[in-house]
C-alpha positions in Angstrom: -50.4 104.3 156.8 -48.1 103.5 153.9 -49.0 100.1 153.8 -52.6 100.8 153.9 -51.8 103.6 151.0 -50.0 101.3 148.6 -52.7 98.6 148.2 -55.0 101.6 147.9 -53.1 103.2 145.3 -52.7 100.3 142.9 -56.0 99.3 143.4 -57.4 102.8 142.0 -54.4 102.6 139.3 -56.0 99.3 138.3 -59.6 100.7 137.9 -58.3 103.7 136.2 -56.9 101.6 133.1 -59.2 99.7 133.1 -61.8 102.7 132.4 -59.6 103.6 129.5 -59.8 100.6 128.3 -63.7 100.8 128.3 -63.6 104.2 126.9 -61.7 103.2 124.1 -64.3 100.1 123.3 -67.0 103.1 123.7 -65.4 104.9 121.6 -64.9 102.5 118.7 -68.2 100.9 119.2 -70.8 103.5 119.0 -69.6 104.9 116.4 -70.0 101.7 113.9 -72.4 99.7 115.7 -76.1 99.4 114.3 -79.2 99.6 117.1 -80.3 96.1 116.8 -81.3 95.0 120.3 -78.8 92.8 121.3 -75.8 95.4 120.1 -77.8 98.0 122.5 -77.3 95.1 125.1 -73.9 94.8 124.6 -72.9 99.0 125.1 -75.3 98.7 128.1 -72.9 96.1 129.6 -69.9 98.4 128.7 -71.3 101.6 129.8 -72.4 99.8 133.3 -69.1 98.1 134.0 -67.7 101.6 133.3 -69.7 103.3 136.2 -69.2 100.5 138.4 -65.0 101.0 137.8 -65.8 104.7 138.7 -67.8 103.9 141.7 -65.5 101.5 143.0 -62.5 104.2 142.6 -64.9 106.3 145.1 -65.0 103.6 147.1 -61.1 103.1 147.8 -60.6 106.4 148.3 -63.9 106.9 151.1 -62.9 104.0 152.8 -61.5 104.1 156.2 -61.8 108.2 155.8 -63.0 110.4 158.8 -65.9 112.4 158.7 -70.0 112.1 158.8 -70.1 113.5 155.1 -67.6 110.8 154.3 -70.1 108.5 156.3 -73.1 109.6 154.0 -71.2 109.6 151.1 -70.0 106.1 151.4 -73.6 104.8 152.1 -75.0 106.4 148.6 -72.0 105.1 146.3 -72.7 101.6 147.8 -76.4 102.0 147.2 -76.0 103.2 143.4 -72.6 100.5 143.4 -74.6 97.4 144.4 -77.7 97.5 142.3 -75.3 97.9 139.0 -73.8 94.7 139.6 -76.8 93.1 139.4 -77.5 95.4 136.1 -74.2 94.3 134.5 -75.3 90.8 134.2 -78.8 91.3 133.4 -77.4 93.2 130.4 -75.2 90.5 129.5 -78.0 88.1 130.2 -79.9 90.0 127.7 -77.4 90.1 125.2 -77.0 86.7 125.1 -80.7 85.9 124.8 -81.1 88.5 122.0 -78.5 86.5 119.7 -80.1 82.8 120.3 -84.0 83.6 120.8 -86.4 85.7 118.6 -86.9 89.4 119.2 -90.9 88.4 120.2 -89.7 86.2 122.7 -87.6 88.9 124.4 -90.4 91.4 124.6 -92.8 88.8 126.0 -89.8 87.8 129.0 -88.4 91.4 129.5 -90.7 92.1 132.9 -89.7 88.5 134.5 -86.0 89.5 133.4 -85.8 92.8 135.1 -87.5 91.6 138.3 -84.4 90.4 140.4 -82.4 93.4 139.6 -85.6 95.3 140.8 -85.8 93.3 144.2 -82.1 93.7 144.4 -82.4 97.7 143.8 -84.9 97.8 146.5 -83.0 96.0 149.1 -79.7 97.7 148.7 -81.9 101.1 148.9 -83.0 100.2 152.3 -79.7 98.7 153.6 -77.7 101.9 155.0 -80.9 101.3 157.8 -81.4 97.4 157.5 -78.2 96.5 157.1 -79.5 93.7 155.1 -76.9 93.5 151.8 -74.4 96.1 153.0 -73.3 99.0 156.0 -70.9 101.4 156.8 -69.1 100.7 160.0 -69.6 104.3 161.8 -66.5 104.2 163.7 -63.7 103.4 161.0 -66.4 104.2 157.8 -65.0 101.0 156.2 -67.9 99.1 154.1 -69.0 96.0 155.6 -70.8 93.1 154.0 -74.3 92.4 155.4 -76.2 89.0 156.6 -78.1 89.2 153.2 -75.2 90.0 151.1 -75.7 86.5 149.4 -78.5 87.8 147.6 -76.9 90.5 145.4 -74.4 87.4 144.4 -76.5 84.9 143.5 -78.8 87.5 141.3 -75.4 88.7 139.7 -74.3 85.4 139.4 -77.6 83.9 137.8 -77.4 85.9 135.6 -74.0 85.3 134.1 -74.9 80.9 134.8 -78.0 81.2 132.6 -77.1 83.1 129.9 -73.7 81.0 129.9 -75.8 77.7 130.1 -77.7 79.0 127.1 -74.9 79.4 125.1 -73.3 76.2 125.8 -76.8 74.5 124.7 -76.9 76.6 121.4 -73.2 76.1 120.8 -73.7 72.3 120.7 -76.6 72.6 118.4 -74.8 75.3 116.2 -73.4 74.5 112.9 -72.6 77.4 111.2 -69.0 78.4 111.3 -69.1 81.8 112.3 -72.0 81.9 114.4 -70.0 78.7 116.7 -67.1 80.9 116.8 -69.1 83.8 118.3 -70.8 81.5 120.4 -67.1 80.5 122.2 -66.0 83.9 122.7 -69.6 84.7 124.6 -68.9 81.6 126.4 -65.6 82.6 127.4 -66.8 85.9 129.2 -67.8 84.8 131.8 -64.5 82.7 132.7 -62.9 85.5 134.0 -65.5 87.2 136.0 -66.6 83.5 137.5 -62.9 82.9 138.9 -62.5 86.5 140.1 -66.2 86.0 142.0 -65.2 83.0 143.4 -61.9 84.5 144.6 -63.6 87.4 145.9 -66.1 85.4 148.1 -63.3 83.1 149.2 -61.3 86.2 150.1 -63.2 89.6 151.0 -61.2 92.4 150.0 -59.1 90.6 147.3 -61.2 92.5 144.7 -60.7 91.4 141.1 -64.1 91.3 139.7 -64.2 94.0 137.7 -61.0 93.9 135.7 -61.8 90.5 135.1 -65.0 91.9 133.4 -62.8 94.7 131.5 -60.6 92.2 130.3 -63.8 89.6 129.1 -65.1 92.9 127.5 -61.9 93.6 125.5 -62.3 90.2 124.0 -65.5 89.7 122.9 -65.4 93.2 121.5 -62.4 92.1 119.6 -64.6 89.0 118.2 -67.6 91.3 117.1 -65.0 93.3 115.3 -63.7 90.5 113.4 -67.1 89.4 112.9 -68.4 92.9 111.3 -65.8 92.5 109.1 -66.8 89.3 107.4 -70.7 88.9 108.4 -73.9 90.9 107.3 -74.8 92.8 110.4 -78.8 91.9 110.0 -78.6 88.8 109.2 -75.7 87.2 111.0 -74.4 85.9 107.3 -71.2 85.8 105.6 -71.5 89.4 103.1 -71.0 89.7 99.6 -67.1 90.4 100.0 -66.6 87.4 102.2 -68.2 85.1 99.8 -66.5 86.4 96.3 -63.2 85.8 98.7 -64.3 82.2 99.0 -65.3 81.2 95.8 -62.2 82.6 94.0 -59.8 80.9 96.5 -61.6 78.0 97.8 -63.8 76.6 94.8 -62.5 73.6 93.4 -64.4 71.8 90.4 -63.2 68.3 92.2 -64.2 67.3 95.7 -63.7 64.6 98.1 -65.3 61.6 97.5 -67.7 61.4 94.7 -69.3 64.8 95.6 -68.5 68.3 93.9 -69.4 71.8 95.1 -72.5 73.2 93.9 -73.6 77.0 94.0 -77.1 78.4 94.9 -78.3 81.3 94.1 -81.6 82.2 96.4 -83.8 85.5 96.0 -86.9 86.0 98.1 -89.8 86.3 96.0 -92.3 89.3 96.4 -90.4 91.3 98.5 -90.9 94.7 97.6 -94.6 93.7 98.3 -93.4 92.8 101.9 -92.3 96.0 102.4 -94.5 98.2 100.7 -97.5 96.7 102.7 -96.0 96.0 105.8 -92.7 98.6 106.3 -89.4 98.3 106.0 -89.1 96.7 109.6 -91.1 94.1 108.5 -88.7 93.5 105.0 -85.9 93.3 107.6 -87.5 90.9 110.2 -88.1 89.0 106.8 -85.0 88.7 105.8 -83.3 87.7 109.4 -86.0 84.9 108.8 -84.8 83.9 105.7 -81.1 83.5 106.8 -82.4 81.1 110.0 -84.3 78.9 107.7 -80.8 78.5 105.0 -79.2 77.7 108.0 -81.3 75.1 109.2 -81.7 73.3 105.4 -77.9 74.3 104.4 -76.3 74.1 107.6 -76.0 70.2 108.2 -74.4 70.0 104.5 -71.6 72.4 106.5 -72.1 74.8 103.7 -71.0 78.4 103.1 -73.8 80.6 103.5 -74.2 84.4 102.5 -76.1 87.4 101.7 -75.3 88.1 98.3 -77.0 91.5 97.9 -80.7 92.9 98.9 -83.2 90.2 99.2 -80.2 87.5 97.1 -78.7 85.2 99.4 -76.2 82.5 97.9 -74.9 78.9 99.4 -71.9 76.8 98.0 -71.9 73.2 99.5 -71.1 69.5 98.5 -74.2 67.5 96.4 -73.6 64.1 95.1 -75.3 65.1 91.6 -77.7 67.2 90.0 -80.4 65.2 91.7 -79.2 65.9 95.1 -79.2 69.4 95.2 -82.6 69.8 93.7 -83.7 67.8 96.9 -82.0 70.3 98.5 -83.9 72.9 96.9 -87.1 71.0 97.8 -86.4 70.9 101.2 -85.6 74.5 101.4 -88.8 75.2 99.9 -91.1 72.6 102.3 -89.4 74.3 105.4 -90.8 78.1 104.0 -93.7 76.5 103.7 -94.4 74.8 107.2 -93.0 78.6 108.3 -96.0 79.9 106.4 -98.5 77.3 107.4 -97.7 78.6 111.1 -100.8 80.1 112.9 -100.4 84.3 113.0 -97.9 84.9 110.3 -98.4 88.6 109.5 -97.4 87.6 105.6 -96.4 84.6 103.1 -92.3 84.1 103.2 -91.2 81.8 100.1 -88.0 82.0 98.0 -86.7 80.9 94.3 -83.5 79.0 93.7 -81.2 78.4 91.4 -78.1 76.0 91.1 -74.9 75.2 89.0 -71.9 73.0 89.6 -68.5 73.9 90.0 -66.7 72.9 86.9 -63.6 74.4 86.1 -61.2 76.8 88.0 -60.3 80.5 87.7 -62.7 83.3 87.2 -64.4 82.6 83.9 -65.5 79.3 85.8 -66.8 81.2 88.9 -68.7 83.9 86.4 -70.0 81.0 84.3 -71.3 79.3 87.4 -73.1 82.1 88.7 -74.2 83.1 85.4 -75.7 79.6 85.1 -77.5 79.2 88.4 -79.0 83.3 88.1 -80.5 81.4 84.9 -82.3 78.7 86.7 -83.4 81.4 89.6 -84.9 83.6 87.1 -86.3 80.9 85.7 -87.6 79.6 89.2 -88.9 83.2 89.7 -91.1 82.8 86.6 -92.9 79.8 87.9 -93.3 81.4 91.7 -94.7 84.4 90.4 -97.4 83.1 87.7 -98.4 80.8 91.1 -99.0 83.5 93.5 -100.8 85.8 90.9 -103.0 82.3 90.0 
């Protein structure tokens, strides 16, 4: 009896420690996160993982104990537990999907994404009678896998696998260093659960999947915290403080080869009109879309991009000369015009930009460069506003 009790005790102890870690994540994350779709999905992953750990503790306690009420309770716990394994992987997939794909696509495909977990829930609910996914041995009150248990494993790991493939493809295409770092952390999330899941399938009873998920959640949580310190939560670009630190410590007048650093100050044209006409949610969407277009233009140049404040953005990158910097602005304007010609756009989105070369060291040189870029930005806005009103 003692030989059986000791593994059970240690199993419960490990799950309790994981629960404490998850509770710590919840306390810190729920007090600081904004309610964008991706963040909501991440917090759902954390909540569901916490419930799964609680249910596993209950299962470990009930397995092998005698009594009809134990038999009924063990069935009930597994009817809840097994669908949740599908839901946690689905929420993780949606977290990844919302980070990579526009929100409109998420809304369109959401019913398709949810359908497999609905199927899993249905077959789990009837399993106490059909023994498809699981059954509780009446003689011993121990959990046993059903003949179709593979359905639960396929659905659970399919979500994880597809999310990993999407992340890997996005990582290979991504140029922004901050977003690449986040993609790497997201990709690493699946490694520990995948290894533990394979171990669980090969060695039934060797349950380490959810402690592994807990460790992975900790890795992602710490990465999100680091990102929150240096990035703007709405656009995902560097924020103003990070930008100031960059130009003060890393911006040099002379760069490698024949190129030098140029600063671009960029402002959304008639942003107040978008807010007043279509609402603040549309205004937020315009800022997010602006950030994405700027990434597509400046990303190949390995530029440092930041949201400077409000509807203003800043970029620092290497250019050969003034003409090269000007051609970069022209390319940027063309990308916004392409966006405006797409069918179904709600409003016209355009920016104005000014630029200036880095010509000296120290705070005064940086301030002069920003002032020069701002002067050019203002002149360009006058031109764009005049064109808009004509």
